[in-house]
FILUM-864421 format. One record per residue (C-alpha): residue in one letter; x, y, z; residue number from 1; chain. Coordinates in steps of 0.25 Angstrom, whole numbers, plus 5000, padded with zeros to 4 digits. Example, Ala and Ser with C-alpha at 12.3 -4.5 7.8 and 13.67 -1.06 7.14 Angstrom:
BEGIN
  res    px    py    pz    n  chain
    A  5049  4982  5031    1      A
    S  5055  4996  5029    2      A
END
This chain:
BEGIN
  res    px    py    pz    n  chain
    M  5000  5000  5000    1      A
    A  5005  5014  4996    2      A
    E  5002  5028  5000    3      A
    I  4997  5037  4989    4      A
    A  5004  5049  4983    5      A
    L  4993  5056  4976    6      A
    A  4998  5064  4964    7      A
    F  4987  5074  4959    8      A
    L  4991  5081  4946    9      A
    W  4981  5091  4941   10      A
    H  4983  5095  4927   11      A
    Q  4979  5109  4924   12      A
    H  4978  5112  4909   13      A
    Q  4971  5120  4898   14      A
    P  4975  5120  4883   15      A
    Y  4980  5134  4878   16      A
    Y  4966  5140  4873   17      A
    P  4970  5154  4868   18      A
    D  4972  5157  4854   19      A
    D  4984  5167  4856   20      A
    V  4984  5172  4841   21      A
    A  4969  5176  4841   22      A
    G  4970  5181  4856   23      A
    A  4958  5172  4860   24      A
    N  4955  5161  4870   25      A
    P  4942  5154  4867   26      A
    M  4943  5145  4880   27      A
    P  4941  5149  4895   28      A
    W  4946  5136  4901   29      A
    V  4959  5141  4907   30      A
    R  4952  5152  4914   31      A
    L  4940  5144  4919   32      A
    H  4948  5132  4923   33      A
    G  4958  5142  4929   34      A
    V  4947  5148  4938   35      A
    K  4942  5135  4942   36      A
    D  4952  5123  4942   37      A
    Y  4966  5129  4941   38      A
    Y  4963  5138  4952   39      A
    G  4954  5128  4960   40      A
    M  4963  5116  4960   41      A
    A  4975  5125  4965   42      A
    M  4965  5130  4976   43      A
    H  4961  5116  4980   44      A
    L  4976  5113  4983   45      A
    L  4978  5125  4992   46      A
    E  4966  5120  5000   47      A
    F  4975  5107  5003   48      A
    P  4989  5111  5005   49      A
    Q  4993  5097  5008   50      A
    M  4988  5093  4994   51      A
    R  4999  5090  4983   52      A
    C  4997  5088  4968   53      A
    T  5002  5092  4955   54      A
    I  4996  5102  4946   55      A
    N  5000  5102  4931   56      A
    L  4998  5116  4924   57      A
    V  4998  5116  4909   58      A
    P  5006  5128  4903   59      A
    S  4995  5131  4893   60      A
    L  4986  5133  4905   61      A
    V  4996  5141  4913   62      A
    L  4998  5150  4901   63      A
    Q  4983  5153  4899   64      A
    L  4981  5156  4914   65      A
    Q  4992  5166  4913   66      A
    A  4986  5172  4901   67      A
    Y  4973  5175  4909   68      A
    T  4980  5180  4922   69      A
    D  4992  5187  4916   70      A
    H  4988  5191  4902   71      A
    G  4973  5194  4902   72      A
    A  4969  5182  4894   73      A
    T  4955  5179  4891   74      A
    D  4946  5169  4884   75      A
    Q  4933  5169  4876   76      A
    F  4925  5165  4888   77      A
    L  4931  5176  4897   78      A
    E  4928  5186  4887   79      A
    M  4913  5181  4885   80      A
    T  4912  5182  4900   81      A
    R  4917  5196  4901   82      A
    T  4907  5201  4890   83      A
    P  4896  5208  4897   84      A
    A  4883  5200  4896   85      A
    D  4875  5211  4890   86      A
    G  4886  5213  4880   87      A
    L  4887  5199  4875   88      A
    S  4884  5197  4860   89      A
    E  4876  5185  4855   90      A
    S  4888  5177  4852   91      A
    D  4893  5180  4866   92      A
    C  4880  5175  4872   93      A
    L  4881  5162  4863   94      A
    F  4895  5160  4868   95      A
    L  4891  5161  4882   96      A
    L  4879  5151  4881   97      A
    D  4888  5141  4873   98      A
    H  4901  5142  4882   99      A
    F  4898  5147  4896  100      A
    F  4892  5134  4901  101      A
    M  4905  5127  4899  102      A
    A  4906  5121  4913  103      A
    D  4901  5108  4919  104      A
    P  4886  5109  4919  105      A
    E  4884  5101  4932  106      A
    H  4895  5107  4941  107      A
    M  4897  5121  4935  108      A
    I  4884  5125  4929  109      A
    R  4872  5118  4936  110      A
    S  4878  5120  4950  111      A
    H  4876  5135  4948  112      A
    R  4861  5139  4947  113      A
    R  4863  5151  4937  114      A
    F  4873  5144  4928  115      A
    A  4864  5132  4928  116      A
    E  4852  5141  4924  117      A
    L  4860  5147  4913  118      A
    H  4864  5133  4908  119      A
    Q  4850  5128  4908  120      A
    R  4846  5141  4900  121      A
    R  4857  5138  4890  122      A
    A  4851  5124  4887  123      A
    F  4863  5117  4881  124      A
    G  4858  5106  4872  125      A
    Q  4845  5113  4869  126      A
    N  4848  5127  4865  127      A
    T  4859  5133  4857  128      A
    A  4866  5145  4863  129      A
    Q  4858  5154  4853  130      A
    E  4845  5148  4858  131      A
    A  4848  5149  4872  132      A
    L  4853  5164  4871  133      A
    R  4839  5169  4872  134      A
    R  4838  5164  4886  135      A
    F  4850  5172  4891  136      A
    K  4850  5186  4895  137      A
    S  4862  5194  4898  138      A
    R  4862  5192  4913  139      A
    D  4861  5177  4910  140      A
    L  4873  5178  4901  141      A
    R  4881  5186  4911  142      A
    D  4877  5175  4922  143      A
    L  4883  5164  4912  144      A
    Q  4896  5172  4910  145      A
    V  4897  5172  4925  146      A
    W  4893  5158  4928  147      A
    F  4902  5152  4918  148      A
    N  4914  5159  4924  149      A
    L  4910  5157  4938  150      A
    A  4907  5142  4936  151      A
    W  4921  5140  4932  152      A
    V  4927  5146  4945  153      A
    H  4933  5136  4955  154      A
    P  4924  5133  4967  155      A
    L  4936  5137  4976  156      A
    A  4936  5151  4970  157      A
    F  4922  5153  4975  158      A
    E  4928  5150  4989  159      A
    Q  4939  5160  4987  160      A
    Y  4931  5172  4981  161      A
    G  4918  5178  4986  162      A
    D  4914  5185  4973  163      A
    L  4914  5171  4966  164      A
    R  4905  5166  4977  165      A
    E  4896  5178  4975  166      A
    L  4894  5176  4960  167      A
    R  4891  5161  4962  168      A
    I  4880  5165  4973  169      A
    K  4874  5176  4964  170      A
    D  4872  5166  4953  171      A
    R  4866  5175  4943  172      A
    H  4864  5189  4937  173      A
    F  4879  5192  4938  174      A
    T  4884  5206  4934  175      A
    E  4895  5210  4924  176      A
    D  4904  5214  4936  177      A
    E  4902  5201  4943  178      A
    K  4906  5194  4930  179      A
    K  4919  5202  4929  180      A
    G  4922  5199  4943  181      A
    L  4921  5184  4940  182      A
    L  4931  5185  4929  183      A
    D  4940  5193  4937  184      A
    R  4940  5182  4947  185      A
    H  4943  5172  4936  186      A
    L  4956  5180  4933  187      A
    E  4960  5181  4948  188      A
    I  4958  5166  4950  189      A
    L  4966  5163  4937  190      A
    R  4977  5172  4943  191      A
    Q  4978  5163  4955  192      A
    I  4980  5150  4947  193      A
    M  4995  5150  4945  194      A
    P  4999  5156  4958  195      A
    L  4991  5145  4965  196      A
    H  4998  5135  4958  197      A
    R  5012  5141  4961  198      A
    K  5008  5142  4976  199      A
    L  5004  5127  4976  200      A
    A  5017  5123  4969  201      A
    E  5026  5132  4978  202      A
    S  5019  5126  4991  203      A
    G  5023  5112  4986  204      A
    Q  5008  5108  4985  205      A
    V  5008  5106  4970  206      A
    E  5017  5102  4959  207      A
    L  5015  5110  4946  208      A
    T  5018  5103  4933  209      A
    T  5016  5106  4918  210      A
    T  5012  5101  4904  211      A
    P  5019  5104  4891  212      A
    Y  5015  5118  4888  213      A
    F  5002  5117  4879  214      A
    H  4999  5103  4883  215      A
    P  5003  5095  4871  216      A
    I  5003  5080  4871  217      A
    L  5018  5080  4872  218      A
    P  5021  5066  4866  219      A
    L  5013  5069  4853  220      A
    L  5022  5081  4852  221      A
    F  5034  5072  4853  222      A
    D  5029  5062  4843  223      A
    K  5014  5059  4839  224      A
    K  5018  5045  4836  225      A
    L  5019  5043  4851  226      A
    A  5004  5041  4850  227      A
    R  5006  5028  4844  228      A
    E  5012  5022  4857  229      A
    A  4998  5021  4863  230      A
    M  4990  5021  4849  231      A
    P  4998  5013  4839  232      A
    D  4988  5015  4828  233      A
    V  4985  5030  4830  234      A
    K  4984  5039  4818  235      A
    L  4994  5050  4819  236      A
    P  4994  5064  4813  237      A
    R  5001  5066  4800  238      A
    Y  5013  5071  4807  239      A
    S  5016  5061  4818  240      A
    G  5029  5066  4823  241      A
    G  5030  5076  4835  242      A
    Y  5036  5090  4839  243      A
    P  5045  5087  4851  244      A
    E  5050  5101  4850  245      A
    D  5036  5106  4853  246      A
    A  5035  5096  4865  247      A
    A  5048  5102  4870  248      A
    V  5042  5116  4869  249      A
    Q  5029  5112  4876  250      A
    V  5037  5106  4888  251      A
    R  5047  5117  4889  252      A
    R  5037  5128  4889  253      A
    A  5029  5121  4900  254      A
    V  5040  5120  4909  255      A
    E  5045  5134  4907  256      A
    Q  5031  5140  4910  257      A
    H  5029  5131  4922  258      A
    A  5042  5136  4928  259      A
    Q  5039  5151  4925  260      A
    V  5025  5150  4931  261      A
    F  5028  5141  4943  262      A
    G  5042  5144  4946  263      A
    K  5048  5131  4943  264      A
    P  5048  5121  4931  265      A
    P  5038  5109  4933  266      A
    R  5043  5095  4937  267      A
    G  5031  5087  4932  268      A
    M  5022  5087  4919  269      A
    W  5009  5082  4915  270      A
    P  5011  5080  4900  271      A
    A  4999  5085  4893  272      A
    E  4988  5074  4893  273      A
    G  4998  5065  4901  274      A
    S  5005  5062  4888  275      A
    V  5018  5056  4889  276      A
    C  5029  5048  4881  277      A
    Q  5043  5044  4882  278      A
    A  5049  5054  4873  279      A
    M  5044  5066  4881  280      A
    L  5052  5063  4893  281      A
    P  5065  5069  4890  282      A
    L  5058  5082  4886  283      A
    L  5051  5083  4899  284      A
    A  5063  5080  4907  285      A
    Q  5071  5090  4900  286      A
    H  5062  5101  4904  287      A
    G  5062  5097  4919  288      A
    I  5050  5088  4920  289      A
    R  5052  5077  4930  290      A
    W  5039  5070  4930  291      A
    I  5027  5068  4921  292      A
    A  5013  5062  4923  293      A
    T  5003  5054  4914  294      A
    D  4992  5043  4915  295      A
    E  4993  5029  4921  296      A
    E  4990  5023  4907  297      A
    I  5004  5028  4902  298      A
    L  5010  5020  4914  299      A
    S  5002  5008  4910  300      A
    A  5006  5009  4895  301      A
    S  5021  5012  4899  302      A
    T  5021  4999  4908  303      A
    H  5013  4991  4897  304      A
    G  5001  4990  4906  305      A
    F  5008  4985  4919  306      A
    V  5002  4997  4926  307      A
    S  4988  4998  4921  308      A
    R  4973  4996  4926  309      A
    D  4964  4984  4925  310      A
    G  4950  4984  4919  311      A
    K  4945  4989  4932  312      A
    G  4955  5001  4933  313      A
    H  4964  4995  4944  314      A
    V  4978  4998  4942  315      A
    R  4988  4986  4939  316      A
    N  5001  4987  4946  317      A
    P  4997  4999  4955  318      A
    D  5011  5000  4961  319      A
    Q  5016  5004  4947  320      A
    M  5005  5013  4944  321      A
    Y  5006  5022  4956  322      A
    R  5020  5027  4955  323      A
    P  5029  5036  4947  324      A
    Y  5038  5032  4936  325      A
    K  5050  5037  4928  326      A
    V  5051  5039  4913  327      A
    A  5064  5041  4906  328      A
    E  5068  5044  4892  329      A
    A  5082  5049  4886  330      A
    G  5088  5051  4900  331      A
    H  5076  5059  4905  332      A
    E  5068  5054  4917  333      A
    L  5054  5058  4922  334      A
    G  5045  5054  4933  335      A
    I  5030  5050  4928  336      A
    V  5017  5047  4936  337      A
    F  5005  5041  4931  338      A
    R  4990  5046  4933  339      A
    D  4980  5037  4939  340      A
    H  4969  5039  4929  341      A
    A  4958  5032  4937  342      A
    L  4960  5041  4949  343      A
    S  4962  5054  4940  344      A
    D  4949  5051  4933  345      A
    M  4942  5049  4946  346      A
    I  4944  5064  4949  347      A
    G  4943  5068  4934  348      A
    F  4930  5061  4931  349      A
    H  4923  5054  4942  350      A
    Y  4924  5061  4956  351      A
    Q  4916  5073  4951  352      A
    R  4903  5064  4953  353      A
    S  4907  5060  4967  354      A
    E  4905  5066  4981  355      A
    P  4918  5074  4983  356      A
    V  4923  5068  4996  357      A
    A  4919  5054  4992  358      A
    A  4927  5056  4979  359      A
    A  4939  5060  4986  360      A
    E  4938  5048  4995  361      A
    D  4936  5039  4983  362      A
    F  4949  5045  4977  363      A
    L  4957  5043  4990  364      A
    Q  4952  5028  4991  365      A
    H  4957  5026  4977  366      A
    L  4971  5031  4981  367      A
    R  4971  5022  4993  368      A
    N  4967  5010  4984  369      A
    I  4979  5013  4976  370      A
    G  4988  5014  4988  371      A
    K  4983  5000  4992  372      A
    A  4987  4995  4978  373      A
    V  5001  5000  4978  374      A
    D  5012  4993  4985  375      A
    S  5023  5003  4987  376      A
    S  5031  5010  4997  377      A
    Q  5030  5023  4991  378      A
    P  5017  5031  4988  379      A
    A  5008  5027  4976  380      A
    L  5008  5039  4967  381      A
    V  4994  5041  4962  382      A
    S  4993  5052  4951  383      A
    V  4980  5058  4949  384      A
    I  4981  5068  4937  385      A
    N  4969  5076  4932  386      A
    D  4965  5089  4925  387      A
    G  4965  5099  4935  388      A
    E  4953  5106  4929  389      A
    N  4943  5099  4921  390      A
    C  4937  5089  4930  391      A
    W  4933  5099  4941  392      A
    E  4922  5105  4934  393      A
    H  4915  5092  4934  394      A
    Y  4915  5091  4949  395      A
    P  4905  5097  4958  396      A
    G  4910  5110  4964  397      A
    G  4922  5109  4955  398      A
    G  4928  5098  4963  399      A
    V  4931  5106  4975  400      A
    A  4925  5096  4985  401      A
    F  4932  5084  4978  402      A
    L  4945  5091  4978  403      A
    R  4944  5095  4992  404      A
    A  4940  5082  4997  405      A
    L  4951  5075  4989  406      A
    Y  4963  5084  4993  407      A
    E  4958  5084  5007  408      A
    R  4959  5069  5007  409      A
    C  4972  5068  4999  410      A
    T  4979  5077  5009  411      A
    H  4974  5070  5022  412      A
    A  4975  5055  5018  413      A
    A  4987  5048  5025  414      A
    D  4989  5039  5013  415      A
    I  4988  5048  5001  416      A
    H  4998  5059  4998  417      A
    P  4995  5070  4987  418      A
    V  5009  5072  4980  419      A
    Q  5015  5081  4969  420      A
    I  5020  5072  4958  421      A
    G  5034  5078  4957  422      A
    E  5035  5077  4972  423      A
    F  5031  5063  4973  424      A
    L  5041  5059  4962  425      A
    E  5052  5066  4970  426      A
    K  5049  5058  4982  427      A
    Y  5046  5045  4975  428      A
    P  5054  5045  4962  429      A
    P  5049  5035  4952  430      A
    R  5057  5022  4952  431      A
    D  5052  5015  4939  432      A
    T  5055  5020  4925  433      A
    L  5044  5017  4914  434      A
    P  5052  5011  4902  435      A
    S  5044  5020  4892  436      A
    L  5033  5030  4894  437      A
    F  5021  5027  4885  438      A
    A  5016  5038  4876  439      A
    G  5002  5042  4879  440      A
    S  4993  5051  4887  441      A
    W  4985  5051  4900  442      A
    I  4973  5047  4891  443      A
    N  4973  5032  4887  444      A
    H  4988  5033  4887  445      A
    N  4988  5038  4872  446      A
    Y  4987  5051  4864  447      A
    A  4974  5047  4857  448      A
    I  4967  5060  4861  449      A
    W  4977  5069  4854  450      A
    I  4981  5061  4842  451      A
    G  4976  5051  4833  452      A
    H  4962  5056  4830  453      A
    E  4960  5062  4816  454      A
    E  4957  5076  4823  455      A
    D  4970  5075  4832  456      A
    N  4978  5071  4820  457      A
    T  4973  5083  4812  458      A
    A  4976  5092  4823  459      A
    W  4991  5087  4824  460      A
    D  4992  5088  4809  461      A
    A  4988  5102  4810  462      A
    L  4997  5105  4821  463      A
    H  5009  5099  4814  464      A
    Q  5006  5107  4801  465      A
    A  5005  5120  4809  466      A
    R  5018  5116  4816  467      A
    E  5025  5113  4803  468      A
    H  5021  5126  4797  469      A
    L  5026  5134  4810  470      A
    K  5039  5127  4809  471      A
    Q  5041  5131  4795  472      A
    R  5036  5145  4796  473      A
    A  5044  5148  4809  474      A
    Q  5057  5147  4801  475      A
    Q  5053  5159  4793  476      A
    E  5060  5171  4799  477      A
    H  5049  5181  4795  478      A
    I  5039  5175  4805  479      A
    P  5040  5183  4818  480      A
    A  5046  5174  4829  481      A
    E  5034  5177  4838  482      A
    R  5024  5172  4828  483      A
    V  5032  5159  4827  484      A
    R  5032  5158  4842  485      A
    Q  5017  5160  4843  486      A
    A  5015  5150  4832  487      A
    W  5023  5139  4839  488      A
    E  5014  5143  4852  489      A
    E  5002  5140  4844  490      A
    L  5008  5126  4840  491      A
    Y  5011  5123  4854  492      A
    I  4997  5126  4858  493      A
    A  4991  5117  4847  494      A
    E  5000  5106  4852  495      A
    G  4992  5105  4865  496      A
    S  4984  5092  4868  497      A
    D  4971  5099  4871  498      A
    W  4967  5102  4856  499      A
    F  4969  5087  4852  500      A
    W  4961  5083  4865  501      A
    W  4949  5088  4858  502      A
    F  4951  5082  4844  503      A
    G  4947  5068  4841  504      A
    D  4936  5060  4848  505      A
    E  4940  5059  4862  506      A
    N  4937  5073  4868  507      A
    S  4926  5083  4865  508      A
    S  4921  5096  4871  509      A
    A  4912  5107  4867  510      A
    Q  4924  5115  4863  511      A
    D  4930  5105  4854  512      A
    H  4929  5115  4842  513      A
    L  4936  5126  4850  514      A
    F  4948  5117  4854  515      A
    D  4949  5112  4839  516      A
    Y  4949  5127  4835  517      A
    L  4960  5131  4845  518      A
    F  4969  5120  4840  519      A
    R  4968  5124  4826  520      A
    K  4969  5139  4829  521      A
    H  4982  5137  4836  522      A
    L  4987  5130  4823  523      A
    M  4981  5141  4815  524      A
    N  4988  5152  4823  525      A
    I  5001  5146  4820  526      A
    Y  4999  5149  4805  527      A
    S  4993  5163  4808  528      A
    L  5005  5167  4817  529      A
    L  5014  5163  4805  530      A
    G  5006  5171  4795  531      A
    D  5000  5159  4788  532      A
    T  4986  5154  4785  533      A
    P  4982  5142  4793  534      A
    P  4979  5129  4785  535      A
    P  4964  5128  4782  536      A
    D  4963  5115  4790  537      A
    L  4965  5123  4803  538      A
    T  4952  5131  4801  539      A
    R  4944  5118  4801  540      A
    P  4941  5110  4814  541      A
    I  4949  5098  4817  542      A
    S  4938  5091  4825  543      A
    R  4927  5085  4816  544      A
    R  4917  5081  4827  545      A
    S  4907  5088  4835  546      A
    Q  4907  5088  4851  547      A
    R  4905  5073  4855  548      A
    A  4891  5070  4860  549      A
    L  4891  5064  4874  550      A
    H  4881  5053  4870  551      A
    T  4870  5049  4860  552      A
    L  4855  5050  4862  553      A
    P  4845  5039  4862  554      A
    R  4838  5037  4848  555      A
    A  4826  5029  4852  556      A
    F  4818  5023  4864  557      A
    L  4825  5011  4870  558      A
    D  4819  4997  4873  559      A
    V  4828  4992  4885  560      A
    K  4827  4981  4894  561      A
    V  4835  4985  4906  562      A
    D  4843  4972  4909  563      A
    G  4858  4976  4907  564      A
    Q  4859  4968  4895  565      A
    R  4866  4974  4882  566      A
    T  4855  4974  4872  567      A
    F  4859  4981  4859  568      A
    F  4846  4986  4854  569      A
    E  4840  4991  4867  570      A
    W  4850  5002  4867  571      A
    L  4852  5004  4852  572      A
    S  4845  5018  4852  573      A
    A  4851  5023  4865  574      A
    G  4860  5035  4868  575      A
    R  4874  5032  4871  576      A
    Y  4885  5038  4879  577      A
    I  4899  5031  4878  578      A
    C  4909  5034  4889  579      A
    Q  4919  5045  4885  580      A
    N  4926  5057  4889  581      A
    E  4916  5069  4891  582      A
    R  4925  5078  4898  583      A
    G  4933  5083  4886  584      A
    T  4944  5090  4894  585      A
    M  4947  5077  4902  586      A
    A  4949  5063  4899  587      A
    M  4945  5051  4909  588      A
    V  4955  5040  4907  589      A
    T  4948  5029  4915  590      A
    R  4937  5022  4909  591      A
    G  4924  5020  4917  592      A
    P  4916  5007  4916  593      A
    I  4904  5014  4909  594      A
    R  4906  5013  4894  595      A
    E  4893  5019  4888  596      A
    V  4879  5023  4892  597      A
    L  4867  5021  4883  598      A
    F  4854  5028  4886  599      A
    G  4840  5030  4881  600      A
    F  4825  5028  4885  601      A
    D  4812  5021  4882  602      A
    A  4799  5029  4883  603      A
    R  4800  5029  4899  604      A
    S  4814  5027  4903  605      A
    L  4829  5032  4902  606      A
    L  4837  5020  4899  607      A
    I  4852  5019  4901  608      A
    R  4863  5008  4898  609      A
    V  4877  5008  4903  610      A
    D  4888  5000  4897  611      A
    F  4901  4997  4904  612      A
    E  4914  4991  4901  613      A
    G  4910  4976  4901  614      A
    L  4897  4971  4908  615      A
    A  4889  4982  4916  616      A
    R  4888  4972  4928  617      A
    T  4903  4970  4929  618      A
    A  4907  4984  4927  619      A
    L  4897  4989  4937  620      A
    A  4902  4979  4948  621      A
    E  4912  4989  4953  622      A
    F  4902  5000  4955  623      A
    D  4891  5003  4965  624      A
    G  4881  5010  4956  625      A
    L  4877  5014  4943  626      A
    R  4871  5028  4943  627      A
    V  4863  5036  4933  628      A
    G  4863  5051  4937  629      A
    F  4854  5061  4930  630      A
    L  4857  5076  4928  631      A
    A  4843  5077  4922  632      A
    P  4833  5074  4928  633      A
    T  4841  5079  4940  634      A
    G  4843  5070  4952  635      A
    C  4840  5057  4946  636      A
    E  4849  5045  4948  637      A
    L  4849  5030  4945  638      A
    L  4858  5022  4954  639      A
    V  4860  5007  4951  640      A
    A  4867  5002  4964  641      A
    D  4876  4989  4963  642      A
    P  4874  4989  4948  643      A
    S  4882  4976  4946  644      A
    G  4874  4968  4956  645      A
    A  4863  4958  4954  646      A
    K  4852  4968  4958  647      A
    P  4857  4983  4956  648      A
    G  4850  4993  4964  649      A
    V  4843  5003  4955  650      A
    Q  4839  5017  4962  651      A
    F  4834  5029  4955  652      A
    S  4833  5042  4962  653      A
    K  4829  5056  4959  654      A
    K  4833  5068  4968  655      A
    P  4822  5078  4968  656      A
    S  4826  5092  4963  657      A
    P  4820  5105  4965  658      A
    G  4809  5108  4954  659      A
    D  4810  5094  4948  660      A
    P  4797  5093  4940  661      A
    F  4799  5078  4939  662      A
    P  4803  5072  4952  663      A
    A  4806  5057  4952  664      A
    P  4794  5049  4956  665      A
    D  4796  5040  4968  666      A
    A  4792  5028  4960  667      A
    G  4791  5026  4945  668      A
    S  4796  5017  4934  669      A
    A  4807  5008  4938  670      A
    V  4822  5011  4935  671      A
    E  4829  4999  4930  672      A
    A  4843  4994  4929  673      A
    G  4849  4982  4922  674      A
    I  4864  4979  4923  675      A
    D  4871  4968  4917  676      A
    R  4879  4969  4904  677      A
    I  4875  4984  4904  678      A
    A  4868  4993  4913  679      A
    E  4854  4997  4909  680      A
    L  4845  5007  4916  681      A
    R  4831  5012  4915  682      A
    I  4826  5025  4922  683      A
    P  4811  5028  4919  684      A
    F  4809  5043  4915  685      A
    D  4798  5044  4926  686      A
    R  4809  5041  4937  687      A
    L  4818  5051  4931  688      A
    G  4806  5061  4931  689      A
    V  4809  5066  4916  690      A
    K  4799  5069  4905  691      A
    V  4800  5070  4890  692      A
    G  4810  5080  4886  693      A
    Q  4817  5081  4899  694      A
    P  4832  5079  4900  695      A
    I  4839  5066  4905  696      A
    Q  4854  5067  4909  697      A
    F  4861  5056  4916  698      A
    C  4874  5049  4918  699      A
    V  4878  5035  4923  700      A
    E  4888  5033  4934  701      A
    L  4895  5021  4941  702      A
    L  4897  5023  4956  703      A
    Q  4907  5016  4965  704      A
    G  4908  5019  4980  705      A
    G  4900  5032  4978  706      A
    Q  4909  5037  4967  707      A
    S  4906  5039  4952  708      A
    R  4916  5030  4944  709      A
    D  4911  5031  4930  710      A
    R  4900  5040  4923  711      A
    A  4894  5041  4910  712      A
    P  4894  5051  4904  713      A
    R  4907  5055  4910  714      A
    E  4903  5069  4910  715      A
    G  4889  5075  4908  716      A
    T  4876  5067  4906  717      A
    I  4869  5059  4896  718      A
    A  4857  5068  4891  719      A
    L  4844  5064  4885  720      A
    I  4830  5069  4885  721      A
    C  4818  5061  4890  722      A
    P  4811  5056  4877  723      A
    S  4797  5058  4872  724      A
    P  4789  5046  4868  725      A
    D  4791  5050  4853  726      A
    F  4806  5050  4855  727      A
    E  4809  5039  4845  728      A
    L  4800  5046  4834  729      A
    I  4808  5059  4837  730      A
    M  4821  5052  4835  731      A
    W  4817  5045  4822  732      A
    D  4813  5059  4817  733      A
    V  4827  5064  4820  734      A
END
């Protein structure tokens, strides 16, 4: 049994959004995540002086924060907020109605009465912005300007500033002066972020690390053919080589900026997307990097599966998993640690649905189970590495209650010791050297998200063409050196991983088209800066798809016998949700047991089918409950207890809500559940209390020990409308 050295690494990152040539910034995310997460995560650590962790600050994020605080930078959303509500043009109003609800609906909109009213009035999915505009007066639009910016402020800032609390209490009918005061407070909070991190680092509480400057996939800059180590049959761009000199620039500038901002160079690095390869090691070592981190699947591939997980997610050879290693190339040596992706995903994707204290206790129990499994005289190093910003908007209260419960328990447990990674490696130097570091990323130990898809390869080809043009033109003396420097800057920005993240089939968001445009605009800027006309191809979108639909919809009434048997024709006309990554800015590595959900209705009932990896009865044996939770109608829940048992307990409940016109009857049609090869459920409409034309929104969860272990959809809900008797006729007409 070993004690636990718990190494949190919070990765703070935003791509470089500004178009410096046009002098425009279409994205607000540096500012909004700044006043929320980058400020809040640092403030949480000040509350717990004994807490130790590592924070990775990406240079492109630091650069943009400095632009706001030191150089008066702005963004399109900020300018739209500054515009007086009674001076908004029609296009301004439409922009507000289309973009100022970009926040988690449950935890950042519906939790505020006025914001929820405005959201309901906007009627997404029913009305366009143009159609909804007639319902908004100037005072409504001013309230929307305020609430969008207020909802993105971290809860700890409300504890610090009385003016923010007063705005939240006032709730509506804000003045222009109050709006201006809120934006002034945004700037004040942004100005605290870098000093807070310096303070945490100087006190010894936090180790600050870096990433290559504009967040490129460093191995692909060395050689795109490295993608074939994990994907031998991958189709590569036309030019499959690399740009190692660009990789050197991205690393050198990252280290230089870090030293300038924080007073000393970094010792550690989280390579962008945890992407590593053997060839990059000398470059990092030459720039003073002493350790790197990536995902456990890289360790598994580097040890040919000796360290891996079985079909139930249990670690094989845990003694070898929870320890640091050395990697070496050409006389240069680095330490390396590997992310426990199961525990990391619990924080990133699952604990948001649990009671905060219970979630923190569950996390510590997992740590103690690891300690029991590891037989070592030195502490077992458990590395939990997550984005520091993107998951918290999906937690109630911004995750404050959870993080406070977690940090409080981590700092008071006798057998668990929070550590900085670099400090741990100094005290317990790695003993074993990996023969070779497998080339891959933290997602499925490959680079599939960034190369191989037709769209990714098209983007790489366009980048290569622009780079070749720049190399040729830079040799001509009549082009000013400053213009050449700016053109190279645009190229380095375009090498960032985030543009490629949104190409291909894996990830999608409402702003796909804007990321596509920004990537092409950075390449077009190269030509423009050199006095040349960009190629016509850069004026056309690379992405050829629309935003991916979360699920399909039923096409006809279903005739289902609820017996848990897989009968093809019963569900032929059902709607379908296939488990995937809905949170486009994050990726969950661990796969849950749920594979897909089919759903539909007959004339009297909602019908749900859940398919698992293998037989449903076998998959559900590890879980206490199968739950169907409803966002609409509010308060409804179906819970199947002991779902793999001979006689599962089926309980339907509906909590009364104020003003509910259709309270659930005490008795009604029977709820049914059949679990065998699949799980089938029938919930009569009269139990739900819905009538024709009313919305039904639900999700399916697996519960274990009171904790949510899997959910479908992973984010959001499956949404449909209670059908009319002539539903099938309507569908045929369509």
